[in-house]
mmJSON file of the N, C-alpha and C atoms, coordinates in Angstrom:
{"data_MODEL":{"atom_site":{
"group_PDB":["ATOM","ATOM","ATOM","ATOM","ATOM","ATOM","ATOM","ATOM","ATOM","ATOM","ATOM","ATOM","ATOM","ATOM","ATOM","ATOM","ATOM","ATOM","ATOM","ATOM","ATOM","ATOM","ATOM","ATOM","ATOM","ATOM","ATOM","ATOM","ATOM","ATOM","ATOM","ATOM","ATOM","ATOM","ATOM","ATOM","ATOM","ATOM","ATOM","ATOM","ATOM","ATOM","ATOM","ATOM","ATOM","ATOM","ATOM","ATOM","ATOM","ATOM","ATOM","ATOM","ATOM","ATOM","ATOM","ATOM","ATOM","ATOM","ATOM","ATOM","ATOM","ATOM","ATOM","ATOM","ATOM","ATOM","ATOM","ATOM","ATOM","ATOM","ATOM","ATOM","ATOM","ATOM","ATOM","ATOM","ATOM","ATOM","ATOM","ATOM","ATOM","ATOM","ATOM","ATOM","ATOM","ATOM","ATOM","ATOM","ATOM","ATOM","ATOM","ATOM","ATOM","ATOM","ATOM","ATOM","ATOM","ATOM","ATOM","ATOM","ATOM","ATOM","ATOM","ATOM","ATOM","ATOM","ATOM","ATOM","ATOM","ATOM","ATOM","ATOM","ATOM","ATOM","ATOM","ATOM","ATOM","ATOM","ATOM","ATOM","ATOM","ATOM","ATOM","ATOM","ATOM","ATOM","ATOM","ATOM","ATOM","ATOM","ATOM","ATOM","ATOM","ATOM","ATOM","ATOM","ATOM","ATOM","ATOM","ATOM","ATOM","ATOM","ATOM","ATOM","ATOM","ATOM","ATOM","ATOM","ATOM","ATOM","ATOM","ATOM","ATOM","ATOM","ATOM","ATOM","ATOM","ATOM","ATOM","ATOM","ATOM","ATOM","ATOM","ATOM","ATOM","ATOM","ATOM","ATOM","ATOM","ATOM","ATOM","ATOM","ATOM","ATOM","ATOM","ATOM","ATOM","ATOM","ATOM","ATOM","ATOM","ATOM","ATOM","ATOM","ATOM","ATOM","ATOM","ATOM","ATOM","ATOM","ATOM","ATOM","ATOM","ATOM","ATOM","ATOM","ATOM","ATOM","ATOM","ATOM","ATOM","ATOM","ATOM","ATOM","ATOM","ATOM","ATOM","ATOM","ATOM","ATOM","ATOM","ATOM","ATOM","ATOM","ATOM","ATOM","ATOM","ATOM","ATOM","ATOM","ATOM","ATOM","ATOM","ATOM","ATOM","ATOM","ATOM","ATOM","ATOM","ATOM","ATOM","ATOM","ATOM","ATOM"],
"id":[1,2,3,4,5,6,7,8,9,10,11,12,13,14,15,16,17,18,19,20,21,22,23,24,25,26,27,28,29,30,31,32,33,34,35,36,37,38,39,40,41,42,43,44,45,46,47,48,49,50,51,52,53,54,55,56,57,58,59,60,61,62,63,64,65,66,67,68,69,70,71,72,73,74,75,76,77,78,79,80,81,82,83,84,85,86,87,88,89,90,91,92,93,94,95,96,97,98,99,100,101,102,103,104,105,106,107,108,109,110,111,112,113,114,115,116,117,118,119,120,121,122,123,124,125,126,127,128,129,130,131,132,133,134,135,136,137,138,139,140,141,142,143,144,145,146,147,148,149,150,151,152,153,154,155,156,157,158,159,160,161,162,163,164,165,166,167,168,169,170,171,172,173,174,175,176,177,178,179,180,181,182,183,184,185,186,187,188,189,190,191,192,193,194,195,196,197,198,199,200,201,202,203,204,205,206,207,208,209,210,211,212,213,214,215,216,217,218,219,220,221,222,223,224,225,226,227,228,229,230,231,232,233,234],
"type_symbol":["N","C","C","N","C","C","N","C","C","N","C","C","N","C","C","N","C","C","N","C","C","N","C","C","N","C","C","N","C","C","N","C","C","N","C","C","N","C","C","N","C","C","N","C","C","N","C","C","N","C","C","N","C","C","N","C","C","N","C","C","N","C","C","N","C","C","N","C","C","N","C","C","N","C","C","N","C","C","N","C","C","N","C","C","N","C","C","N","C","C","N","C","C","N","C","C","N","C","C","N","C","C","N","C","C","N","C","C","N","C","C","N","C","C","N","C","C","N","C","C","N","C","C","N","C","C","N","C","C","N","C","C","N","C","C","N","C","C","N","C","C","N","C","C","N","C","C","N","C","C","N","C","C","N","C","C","N","C","C","N","C","C","N","C","C","N","C","C","N","C","C","N","C","C","N","C","C","N","C","C","N","C","C","N","C","C","N","C","C","N","C","C","N","C","C","N","C","C","N","C","C","N","C","C","N","C","C","N","C","C","N","C","C","N","C","C","N","C","C","N","C","C","N","C","C","N","C","C","N","C","C","N","C","C"],
"label_atom_id":["N","CA","C","N","CA","C","N","CA","C","N","CA","C","N","CA","C","N","CA","C","N","CA","C","N","CA","C","N","CA","C","N","CA","C","N","CA","C","N","CA","C","N","CA","C","N","CA","C","N","CA","C","N","CA","C","N","CA","C","N","CA","C","N","CA","C","N","CA","C","N","CA","C","N","CA","C","N","CA","C","N","CA","C","N","CA","C","N","CA","C","N","CA","C","N","CA","C","N","CA","C","N","CA","C","N","CA","C","N","CA","C","N","CA","C","N","CA","C","N","CA","C","N","CA","C","N","CA","C","N","CA","C","N","CA","C","N","CA","C","N","CA","C","N","CA","C","N","CA","C","N","CA","C","N","CA","C","N","CA","C","N","CA","C","N","CA","C","N","CA","C","N","CA","C","N","CA","C","N","CA","C","N","CA","C","N","CA","C","N","CA","C","N","CA","C","N","CA","C","N","CA","C","N","CA","C","N","CA","C","N","CA","C","N","CA","C","N","CA","C","N","CA","C","N","CA","C","N","CA","C","N","CA","C","N","CA","C","N","CA","C","N","CA","C","N","CA","C","N","CA","C","N","CA","C","N","CA","C","N","CA","C","N","CA","C","N","CA","C","N","CA","C"],
"label_alt_id":[null,null,null,null,null,null,null,null,null,null,null,null,null,null,null,null,null,null,null,null,null,null,null,null,null,null,null,null,null,null,null,null,null,null,null,null,null,null,null,null,null,null,null,null,null,null,null,null,null,null,null,null,null,null,null,null,null,null,null,null,null,null,null,null,null,null,null,null,null,null,null,null,null,null,null,null,null,null,null,null,null,null,null,null,null,null,null,null,null,null,null,null,null,null,null,null,null,null,null,null,null,null,null,null,null,null,null,null,null,null,null,null,null,null,null,null,null,null,null,null,null,null,null,null,null,null,null,null,null,null,null,null,null,null,null,null,null,null,null,null,null,null,null,null,null,null,null,null,null,null,null,null,null,null,null,null,null,null,null,null,null,null,null,null,null,null,null,null,null,null,null,null,null,null,null,null,null,null,null,null,null,null,null,null,null,null,null,null,null,null,null,null,null,null,null,null,null,null,null,null,null,null,null,null,null,null,null,null,null,null,null,null,null,null,null,null,null,null,null,null,null,null,null,null,null,null,null,null,null,null,null,null,null,null],
"label_comp_id":["MET","MET","MET","MET","MET","MET","ASN","ASN","ASN","ILE","ILE","ILE","SER","SER","SER","ILE","ILE","ILE","ILE","ILE","ILE","ASN","ASN","ASN","LYS","LYS","LYS","GLY","GLY","GLY","ILE","ILE","ILE","GLN","GLN","GLN","LYS","LYS","LYS","LEU","LEU","LEU","TRP","TRP","TRP","SER","SER","SER","ASP","ASP","ASP","GLU","GLU","GLU","GLU","GLU","GLU","GLY","GLY","GLY","LEU","LEU","LEU","GLY","GLY","GLY","THR","THR","THR","LEU","LEU","LEU","GLU","GLU","GLU","ILE","ILE","ILE","LEU","LEU","LEU","LEU","LEU","LEU","ILE","ILE","ILE","VAL","VAL","VAL","ALA","ALA","ALA","VAL","VAL","VAL","LEU","LEU","LEU","VAL","VAL","VAL","ILE","ILE","ILE","VAL","VAL","VAL","ALA","ALA","ALA","ILE","ILE","ILE","ALA","ALA","ALA","PHE","PHE","PHE","ARG","ARG","ARG","LYS","LYS","LYS","TRP","TRP","TRP","ILE","ILE","ILE","ILE","ILE","ILE","LYS","LYS","LYS","TRP","TRP","TRP","ILE","ILE","ILE","GLU","GLU","GLU","GLU","GLU","GLU","LEU","LEU","LEU","PHE","PHE","PHE","THR","THR","THR","SER","SER","SER","THR","THR","THR","ASN","ASN","ASN","ASP","ASP","ASP","SER","SER","SER","PHE","PHE","PHE","LYS","LYS","LYS","GLY","GLY","GLY","GLU","GLU","GLU","GLY","GLY","GLY","THR","THR","THR","MET","MET","MET","THR","THR","THR","ASP","ASP","ASP","THR","THR","THR","LEU","LEU","LEU","LYS","LYS","LYS","LYS","LYS","LYS","ASP","ASP","ASP","ALA","ALA","ALA","GLY","GLY","GLY","LYS","LYS","LYS","VAL","VAL","VAL","ASN","ASN","ASN","PRO","PRO","PRO"],
"label_asym_id":["A","A","A","A","A","A","A","A","A","A","A","A","A","A","A","A","A","A","A","A","A","A","A","A","A","A","A","A","A","A","A","A","A","A","A","A","A","A","A","A","A","A","A","A","A","A","A","A","A","A","A","A","A","A","A","A","A","A","A","A","A","A","A","A","A","A","A","A","A","A","A","A","A","A","A","A","A","A","A","A","A","A","A","A","A","A","A","A","A","A","A","A","A","A","A","A","A","A","A","A","A","A","A","A","A","A","A","A","A","A","A","A","A","A","A","A","A","A","A","A","A","A","A","A","A","A","A","A","A","A","A","A","A","A","A","A","A","A","A","A","A","A","A","A","A","A","A","A","A","A","A","A","A","A","A","A","A","A","A","A","A","A","A","A","A","A","A","A","A","A","A","A","A","A","A","A","A","A","A","A","A","A","A","A","A","A","A","A","A","A","A","A","A","A","A","A","A","A","A","A","A","A","A","A","A","A","A","A","A","A","A","A","A","A","A","A","A","A","A","A","A","A","A","A","A","A","A","A","A","A","A","A","A","A"],
"label_entity_id":["1","1","1","1","1","1","1","1","1","1","1","1","1","1","1","1","1","1","1","1","1","1","1","1","1","1","1","1","1","1","1","1","1","1","1","1","1","1","1","1","1","1","1","1","1","1","1","1","1","1","1","1","1","1","1","1","1","1","1","1","1","1","1","1","1","1","1","1","1","1","1","1","1","1","1","1","1","1","1","1","1","1","1","1","1","1","1","1","1","1","1","1","1","1","1","1","1","1","1","1","1","1","1","1","1","1","1","1","1","1","1","1","1","1","1","1","1","1","1","1","1","1","1","1","1","1","1","1","1","1","1","1","1","1","1","1","1","1","1","1","1","1","1","1","1","1","1","1","1","1","1","1","1","1","1","1","1","1","1","1","1","1","1","1","1","1","1","1","1","1","1","1","1","1","1","1","1","1","1","1","1","1","1","1","1","1","1","1","1","1","1","1","1","1","1","1","1","1","1","1","1","1","1","1","1","1","1","1","1","1","1","1","1","1","1","1","1","1","1","1","1","1","1","1","1","1","1","1","1","1","1","1","1","1"],
"label_seq_id":[1,1,1,2,2,2,3,3,3,4,4,4,5,5,5,6,6,6,7,7,7,8,8,8,9,9,9,10,10,10,11,11,11,12,12,12,13,13,13,14,14,14,15,15,15,16,16,16,17,17,17,18,18,18,19,19,19,20,20,20,21,21,21,22,22,22,23,23,23,24,24,24,25,25,25,26,26,26,27,27,27,28,28,28,29,29,29,30,30,30,31,31,31,32,32,32,33,33,33,34,34,34,35,35,35,36,36,36,37,37,37,38,38,38,39,39,39,40,40,40,41,41,41,42,42,42,43,43,43,44,44,44,45,45,45,46,46,46,47,47,47,48,48,48,49,49,49,50,50,50,51,51,51,52,52,52,53,53,53,54,54,54,55,55,55,56,56,56,57,57,57,58,58,58,59,59,59,60,60,60,61,61,61,62,62,62,63,63,63,64,64,64,65,65,65,66,66,66,67,67,67,68,68,68,69,69,69,70,70,70,71,71,71,72,72,72,73,73,73,74,74,74,75,75,75,76,76,76,77,77,77,78,78,78],
"pdbx_PDB_ins_code":[null,null,null,null,null,null,null,null,null,null,null,null,null,null,null,null,null,null,null,null,null,null,null,null,null,null,null,null,null,null,null,null,null,null,null,null,null,null,null,null,null,null,null,null,null,null,null,null,null,null,null,null,null,null,null,null,null,null,null,null,null,null,null,null,null,null,null,null,null,null,null,null,null,null,null,null,null,null,null,null,null,null,null,null,null,null,null,null,null,null,null,null,null,null,null,null,null,null,null,null,null,null,null,null,null,null,null,null,null,null,null,null,null,null,null,null,null,null,null,null,null,null,null,null,null,null,null,null,null,null,null,null,null,null,null,null,null,null,null,null,null,null,null,null,null,null,null,null,null,null,null,null,null,null,null,null,null,null,null,null,null,null,null,null,null,null,null,null,null,null,null,null,null,null,null,null,null,null,null,null,null,null,null,null,null,null,null,null,null,null,null,null,null,null,null,null,null,null,null,null,null,null,null,null,null,null,null,null,null,null,null,null,null,null,null,null,null,null,null,null,null,null,null,null,null,null,null,null,null,null,null,null,null,null],
"Cartn_x":[5.945,6.949,8.235,8.491,9.715,9.702,8.521,8.419,8.729,8.325,8.575,10.067,10.8,12.244,12.947,12.459,13.037,12.771,11.566,11.212,12.051,12.202,13.007,14.454,15.024,16.402,16.512,15.513,15.514,15.435,14.605,14.472,15.761,16.382,17.648,18.743,18.779,19.776,19.531,18.28,17.936,18.278,18.029,18.277,19.778,20.58,22.025,22.745,22.083,22.695,22.84,24.043,24.303,24.406,24.167,24.206,22.827,22.798,21.516,20.917,19.617,18.93,18.773,19.088,18.895,17.548,17.254,15.977,15.85,16.934,16.897,16.599,17.215,16.975,15.527,14.974,13.579,12.646,12.924,12.092,12.176,13.358,13.494,12.717,12.766,12.011,10.517,10.035,8.611,8.223,9.083,8.789,8.692,9.592,9.548,8.273,7.895,6.662,5.437,5.412,4.28,4.233,5.375,5.421,4.95,5.391,4.96,3.456,2.941,1.504,0.695,1.19,0.488,0.55,1.705,1.87,0.973,0.797,0.017,-1.325,-1.83,-3.049,-4.252,-4.402,-5.555,-5.485,-4.291,-4.108,-4.341,-3.841,-3.998,-5.472,-6.174,-7.603,-8.394,-8.094,-8.786,-8.532,-7.287,-6.924,-7.654,-7.727,-8.407,-9.899,-10.5,-11.927,-12.217,-11.363,-11.553,-11.378,-10.439,-10.215,-11.439,-11.998,-13.182,-14.391,-14.517,-15.644,-15.579,-14.385,-14.274,-14.493,-14.039,-14.261,-15.742,-16.397,-17.824,-18.617,-18.246,-18.936,-18.76,-17.57,-17.346,-18.151,-18.38,-19.207,-20.678,-21.085,-22.469,-22.711,-21.647,-21.794,-21.662,-21.421,-21.243,-19.766,-19.504,-18.124,-17.324,-17.956,-17.26,-16.244,-15.437,-14.407,-15.034,-16.177,-16.851,-17.27,-17.814,-18.203,-16.993,-15.906,-14.685,-14.172,-14.198,-13.734,-14.615,-15.935,-16.848,-16.591,-16.35,-16.069,-14.767,-13.759,-12.458,-12.539,-13.361,-13.483,-14.114,-15.003,-15.627,-14.646,-13.577,-12.582,-11.531,-11.44,-10.41,-10.857,-9.981,-10.269,-9.545,-10.284,-9.615,-8.754],
"Cartn_y":[-37.226,-37.298,-36.62,-36.681,-36.104,-34.577,-33.954,-32.502,-32.024,-32.807,-32.424,-32.421,-33.403,-33.445,-32.289,-31.904,-30.77,-29.479,-29.34,-28.157,-28.103,-29.247,-29.286,-28.896,-29.393,-29.041,-27.549,-27.002,-25.572,-24.734,-25.155,-24.432,-24.511,-25.695,-25.844,-24.987,-24.939,-24.123,-22.638,-22.226,-20.844,-20.484,-21.389,-21.142,-21.025,-21.844,-21.84,-20.746,-20.145,-19.09,-17.833,-17.289,-16.124,-14.845,-14.899,-13.706,-13.079,-11.797,-11.108,-10.792,-10.587,-10.248,-11.474,-11.304,-12.383,-12.276,-13.28,-13.316,-12.141,-11.825,-10.728,-9.402,-9.169,-7.929,-7.819,-8.913,-8.91,-8.656,-9.294,-9.081,-7.633,-7.036,-5.638,-4.715,-4.984,-4.172,-4.292,-5.5,-5.712,-5.011,-5.092,-4.443,-2.927,-2.339,-0.89,-0.513,-1.299,-1.014,-1.092,-2.072,-2.207,-1.024,-0.6,0.545,1.815,2.017,3.193,3.138,1.961,1.812,2.091,1.635,1.888,3.373,3.988,5.395,6.298,5.961,6.803,6.18,5.284,4.549,5.465,6.472,7.363,8.139,8.635,9.36,8.447,7.216,6.263,5.918,5.661,5.322,6.488,7.716,8.906,9.067,8.881,9.02,7.985,6.75,5.693,5.975,6.431,6.761,7.895,8.92,10.022,9.544,8.645,8.096,7.333,6.479,5.724,6.633,7.643,8.573,9.336,9.837,10.582,9.679,8.439,7.492,7.176,6.973,6.677,7.854,9.069,10.261,10.42,10.114,10.257,9.22,8.04,7.055,7.465,8.172,8.631,9.842,10.471,11.645,12.934,12.827,14.013,14.393,15.658,16.105,15.638,15.631,15.18,16.213,15.855,16.75,17.987,17.846,18.993,19.993,19.501,20.394,21.129,20.429,21.044,22.105,21.821,22.798,24.036,23.835,24.969,25.849,25.231,25.993,26.773,26.119,26.783,27.883,27.685,28.701,29.968,29.837,31.003,31.815,31.196,31.866,32.611,32.311,32.901,34.29,35.257,36.625,36.865,37.283,37.516,38.755],
"Cartn_z":[-4.225,-3.176,-3.634,-4.926,-5.472,-5.307,-5.461,-5.341,-3.928,-2.933,-1.544,-1.254,-1.76,-1.512,-2.224,-3.391,-4.109,-3.343,-2.824,-2.049,-0.774,-0.091,1.132,0.856,-0.236,-0.588,-0.885,-1.573,-1.868,-0.608,0.336,1.604,2.397,2.432,3.153,2.523,1.2,0.515,0.801,0.764,1.048,2.495,3.42,4.828,5.116,4.436,4.69,3.905,2.923,2.121,2.978,3.045,3.871,3.055,1.778,0.944,0.874,0.615,0.49,1.843,1.854,3.094,3.975,5.226,6.178,6.852,7.64,8.34,9.302,9.988,10.942,10.255,9.126,8.402,7.952,7.459,7.007,8.185,9.322,10.506,10.989,10.923,11.324,10.391,9.098,8.14,8.403,8.63,8.916,10.212,11.224,12.504,12.339,11.573,11.338,10.593,9.583,8.846,9.748,10.628,11.555,12.51,13.016,13.933,13.229,12.004,11.24,10.985,10.63,10.377,11.639,12.781,14.044,14.395,14.188,14.537,13.697,12.429,11.527,11.157,11.99,11.628,11.447,12.298,12.163,10.861,10.524,9.278,8.08,8.148,7.044,6.852,7.956,7.872,7.301,7.759,7.246,5.748,5.334,3.922,3.062,3.531,2.769,2.691,3.797,3.776,2.797,2.778,1.832,0.393,0.192,-1.145,-1.638,-0.775,-1.166,-1.337,-0.491,-0.609,-1.922,-2.261,-3.515,-4.724,-4.632,-5.727,-5.852,-4.722,-4.727,-5.286,-4.879,-5.383,-6.884,-7.373,-8.811,-9.602,-9.016,-9.698,-9.686,-8.646,-8.562,-9.444,-9.916,-10.75,-9.975,-8.678,-7.854,-7.882,-7.997,-7.957,-9.157,-10.325,-11.52,-11.957,-12.91,-13.417,-14.04,-14.69,-15.301,-14.241,-13.125,-12.032,-11.481,-11.323,-10.807,-11.756,-13.058,-14.036,-14.045,-13.904,-13.873,-12.651,-11.504,-10.294,-10.448,-10.994,-11.174,-12.23,-13.251,-14.3,-13.752,-12.773,-12.175,-11.338,-10.89,-10.052,-10.883,-12.158,-13.002,-13.456,-13.275,-13.742,-15.047,-16.094,-17.386,-17.378],
"occupancy":[1.0,1.0,1.0,1.0,1.0,1.0,1.0,1.0,1.0,1.0,1.0,1.0,1.0,1.0,1.0,1.0,1.0,1.0,1.0,1.0,1.0,1.0,1.0,1.0,1.0,1.0,1.0,1.0,1.0,1.0,1.0,1.0,1.0,1.0,1.0,1.0,1.0,1.0,1.0,1.0,1.0,1.0,1.0,1.0,1.0,1.0,1.0,1.0,1.0,1.0,1.0,1.0,1.0,1.0,1.0,1.0,1.0,1.0,1.0,1.0,1.0,1.0,1.0,1.0,1.0,1.0,1.0,1.0,1.0,1.0,1.0,1.0,1.0,1.0,1.0,1.0,1.0,1.0,1.0,1.0,1.0,1.0,1.0,1.0,1.0,1.0,1.0,1.0,1.0,1.0,1.0,1.0,1.0,1.0,1.0,1.0,1.0,1.0,1.0,1.0,1.0,1.0,1.0,1.0,1.0,1.0,1.0,1.0,1.0,1.0,1.0,1.0,1.0,1.0,1.0,1.0,1.0,1.0,1.0,1.0,1.0,1.0,1.0,1.0,1.0,1.0,1.0,1.0,1.0,1.0,1.0,1.0,1.0,1.0,1.0,1.0,1.0,1.0,1.0,1.0,1.0,1.0,1.0,1.0,1.0,1.0,1.0,1.0,1.0,1.0,1.0,1.0,1.0,1.0,1.0,1.0,1.0,1.0,1.0,1.0,1.0,1.0,1.0,1.0,1.0,1.0,1.0,1.0,1.0,1.0,1.0,1.0,1.0,1.0,1.0,1.0,1.0,1.0,1.0,1.0,1.0,1.0,1.0,1.0,1.0,1.0,1.0,1.0,1.0,1.0,1.0,1.0,1.0,1.0,1.0,1.0,1.0,1.0,1.0,1.0,1.0,1.0,1.0,1.0,1.0,1.0,1.0,1.0,1.0,1.0,1.0,1.0,1.0,1.0,1.0,1.0,1.0,1.0,1.0,1.0,1.0,1.0,1.0,1.0,1.0,1.0,1.0,1.0,1.0,1.0,1.0,1.0,1.0,1.0],
"B_iso_or_equiv":[0.0,0.0,0.0,0.0,0.0,0.0,0.0,0.0,0.0,0.0,0.0,0.0,0.0,0.0,0.0,0.0,0.0,0.0,0.0,0.0,0.0,0.0,0.0,0.0,0.0,0.0,0.0,0.0,0.0,0.0,0.0,0.0,0.0,0.0,0.0,0.0,0.0,0.0,0.0,0.0,0.0,0.0,0.0,0.0,0.0,0.0,0.0,0.0,0.0,0.0,0.0,0.0,0.0,0.0,0.0,0.0,0.0,0.0,0.0,0.0,0.0,0.0,0.0,0.0,0.0,0.0,0.0,0.0,0.0,0.0,0.0,0.0,0.0,0.0,0.0,0.0,0.0,0.0,0.0,0.0,0.0,0.0,0.0,0.0,0.0,0.0,0.0,0.0,0.0,0.0,0.0,0.0,0.0,0.0,0.0,0.0,0.0,0.0,0.0,0.0,0.0,0.0,0.0,0.0,0.0,0.0,0.0,0.0,0.0,0.0,0.0,0.0,0.0,0.0,0.0,0.0,0.0,0.0,0.0,0.0,0.0,0.0,0.0,0.0,0.0,0.0,0.0,0.0,0.0,0.0,0.0,0.0,0.0,0.0,0.0,0.0,0.0,0.0,0.0,0.0,0.0,0.0,0.0,0.0,0.0,0.0,0.0,0.0,0.0,0.0,0.0,0.0,0.0,0.0,0.0,0.0,0.0,0.0,0.0,0.0,0.0,0.0,0.0,0.0,0.0,0.0,0.0,0.0,0.0,0.0,0.0,0.0,0.0,0.0,0.0,0.0,0.0,0.0,0.0,0.0,0.0,0.0,0.0,0.0,0.0,0.0,0.0,0.0,0.0,0.0,0.0,0.0,0.0,0.0,0.0,0.0,0.0,0.0,0.0,0.0,0.0,0.0,0.0,0.0,0.0,0.0,0.0,0.0,0.0,0.0,0.0,0.0,0.0,0.0,0.0,0.0,0.0,0.0,0.0,0.0,0.0,0.0,0.0,0.0,0.0,0.0,0.0,0.0,0.0,0.0,0.0,0.0,0.0,0.0],
"pdbx_formal_charge":[null,null,null,null,null,null,null,null,null,null,null,null,null,null,null,null,null,null,null,null,null,null,null,null,null,null,null,null,null,null,null,null,null,null,null,null,null,null,null,null,null,null,null,null,null,null,null,null,null,null,null,null,null,null,null,null,null,null,null,null,null,null,null,null,null,null,null,null,null,null,null,null,null,null,null,null,null,null,null,null,null,null,null,null,null,null,null,null,null,null,null,null,null,null,null,null,null,null,null,null,null,null,null,null,null,null,null,null,null,null,null,null,null,null,null,null,null,null,null,null,null,null,null,null,null,null,null,null,null,null,null,null,null,null,null,null,null,null,null,null,null,null,null,null,null,null,null,null,null,null,null,null,null,null,null,null,null,null,null,null,null,null,null,null,null,null,null,null,null,null,null,null,null,null,null,null,null,null,null,null,null,null,null,null,null,null,null,null,null,null,null,null,null,null,null,null,null,null,null,null,null,null,null,null,null,null,null,null,null,null,null,null,null,null,null,null,null,null,null,null,null,null,null,null,null,null,null,null,null,null,null,null,null,null],
"auth_seq_id":[1,1,1,2,2,2,3,3,3,4,4,4,5,5,5,6,6,6,7,7,7,8,8,8,9,9,9,10,10,10,11,11,11,12,12,12,13,13,13,14,14,14,15,15,15,16,16,16,17,17,17,18,18,18,19,19,19,20,20,20,21,21,21,22,22,22,23,23,23,24,24,24,25,25,25,26,26,26,27,27,27,28,28,28,29,29,29,30,30,30,31,31,31,32,32,32,33,33,33,34,34,34,35,35,35,36,36,36,37,37,37,38,38,38,39,39,39,40,40,40,41,41,41,42,42,42,43,43,43,44,44,44,45,45,45,46,46,46,47,47,47,48,48,48,49,49,49,50,50,50,51,51,51,52,52,52,53,53,53,54,54,54,55,55,55,56,56,56,57,57,57,58,58,58,59,59,59,60,60,60,61,61,61,62,62,62,63,63,63,64,64,64,65,65,65,66,66,66,67,67,67,68,68,68,69,69,69,70,70,70,71,71,71,72,72,72,73,73,73,74,74,74,75,75,75,76,76,76,77,77,77,78,78,78],
"auth_comp_id":["MET","MET","MET","MET","MET","MET","ASN","ASN","ASN","ILE","ILE","ILE","SER","SER","SER","ILE","ILE","ILE","ILE","ILE","ILE","ASN","ASN","ASN","LYS","LYS","LYS","GLY","GLY","GLY","ILE","ILE","ILE","GLN","GLN","GLN","LYS","LYS","LYS","LEU","LEU","LEU","TRP","TRP","TRP","SER","SER","SER","ASP","ASP","ASP","GLU","GLU","GLU","GLU","GLU","GLU","GLY","GLY","GLY","LEU","LEU","LEU","GLY","GLY","GLY","THR","THR","THR","LEU","LEU","LEU","GLU","GLU","GLU","ILE","ILE","ILE","LEU","LEU","LEU","LEU","LEU","LEU","ILE","ILE","ILE","VAL","VAL","VAL","ALA","ALA","ALA","VAL","VAL","VAL","LEU","LEU","LEU","VAL","VAL","VAL","ILE","ILE","ILE","VAL","VAL","VAL","ALA","ALA","ALA","ILE","ILE","ILE","ALA","ALA","ALA","PHE","PHE","PHE","ARG","ARG","ARG","LYS","LYS","LYS","TRP","TRP","TRP","ILE","ILE","ILE","ILE","ILE","ILE","LYS","LYS","LYS","TRP","TRP","TRP","ILE","ILE","ILE","GLU","GLU","GLU","GLU","GLU","GLU","LEU","LEU","LEU","PHE","PHE","PHE","THR","THR","THR","SER","SER","SER","THR","THR","THR","ASN","ASN","ASN","ASP","ASP","ASP","SER","SER","SER","PHE","PHE","PHE","LYS","LYS","LYS","GLY","GLY","GLY","GLU","GLU","GLU","GLY","GLY","GLY","THR","THR","THR","MET","MET","MET","THR","THR","THR","ASP","ASP","ASP","THR","THR","THR","LEU","LEU","LEU","LYS","LYS","LYS","LYS","LYS","LYS","ASP","ASP","ASP","ALA","ALA","ALA","GLY","GLY","GLY","LYS","LYS","LYS","VAL","VAL","VAL","ASN","ASN","ASN","PRO","PRO","PRO"],
"auth_asym_id":["A","A","A","A","A","A","A","A","A","A","A","A","A","A","A","A","A","A","A","A","A","A","A","A","A","A","A","A","A","A","A","A","A","A","A","A","A","A","A","A","A","A","A","A","A","A","A","A","A","A","A","A","A","A","A","A","A","A","A","A","A","A","A","A","A","A","A","A","A","A","A","A","A","A","A","A","A","A","A","A","A","A","A","A","A","A","A","A","A","A","A","A","A","A","A","A","A","A","A","A","A","A","A","A","A","A","A","A","A","A","A","A","A","A","A","A","A","A","A","A","A","A","A","A","A","A","A","A","A","A","A","A","A","A","A","A","A","A","A","A","A","A","A","A","A","A","A","A","A","A","A","A","A","A","A","A","A","A","A","A","A","A","A","A","A","A","A","A","A","A","A","A","A","A","A","A","A","A","A","A","A","A","A","A","A","A","A","A","A","A","A","A","A","A","A","A","A","A","A","A","A","A","A","A","A","A","A","A","A","A","A","A","A","A","A","A","A","A","A","A","A","A","A","A","A","A","A","A","A","A","A","A","A","A"],
"auth_atom_id":["N","CA","C","N","CA","C","N","CA","C","N","CA","C","N","CA","C","N","CA","C","N","CA","C","N","CA","C","N","CA","C","N","CA","C","N","CA","C","N","CA","C","N","CA","C","N","CA","C","N","CA","C","N","CA","C","N","CA","C","N","CA","C","N","CA","C","N","CA","C","N","CA","C","N","CA","C","N","CA","C","N","CA","C","N","CA","C","N","CA","C","N","CA","C","N","CA","C","N","CA","C","N","CA","C","N","CA","C","N","CA","C","N","CA","C","N","CA","C","N","CA","C","N","CA","C","N","CA","C","N","CA","C","N","CA","C","N","CA","C","N","CA","C","N","CA","C","N","CA","C","N","CA","C","N","CA","C","N","CA","C","N","CA","C","N","CA","C","N","CA","C","N","CA","C","N","CA","C","N","CA","C","N","CA","C","N","CA","C","N","CA","C","N","CA","C","N","CA","C","N","CA","C","N","CA","C","N","CA","C","N","CA","C","N","CA","C","N","CA","C","N","CA","C","N","CA","C","N","CA","C","N","CA","C","N","CA","C","N","CA","C","N","CA","C","N","CA","C","N","CA","C","N","CA","C","N","CA","C","N","CA","C","N","CA","C","N","CA","C","N","CA","C"],
"pdbx_PDB_model_num":[1,1,1,1,1,1,1,1,1,1,1,1,1,1,1,1,1,1,1,1,1,1,1,1,1,1,1,1,1,1,1,1,1,1,1,1,1,1,1,1,1,1,1,1,1,1,1,1,1,1,1,1,1,1,1,1,1,1,1,1,1,1,1,1,1,1,1,1,1,1,1,1,1,1,1,1,1,1,1,1,1,1,1,1,1,1,1,1,1,1,1,1,1,1,1,1,1,1,1,1,1,1,1,1,1,1,1,1,1,1,1,1,1,1,1,1,1,1,1,1,1,1,1,1,1,1,1,1,1,1,1,1,1,1,1,1,1,1,1,1,1,1,1,1,1,1,1,1,1,1,1,1,1,1,1,1,1,1,1,1,1,1,1,1,1,1,1,1,1,1,1,1,1,1,1,1,1,1,1,1,1,1,1,1,1,1,1,1,1,1,1,1,1,1,1,1,1,1,1,1,1,1,1,1,1,1,1,1,1,1,1,1,1,1,1,1,1,1,1,1,1,1,1,1,1,1,1,1,1,1,1,1,1,1]
}}}
């Protein structure tokens, strides 16, 4: 029971504290992040899928660093 009263006092102190970020500022930041995520959701989803695909391919041994170096070495003219 003692812990609950300590937590309640801490919450009340935090709520009444006017320094630092307020609730409104935090809500505005979260709202902007959500809007940006919604606006770029297709790009974000595509990027994550490509990231997982490339990671999966590298675990399978496809598209390893050695293969990439060999391809790039063929493009270099001495």
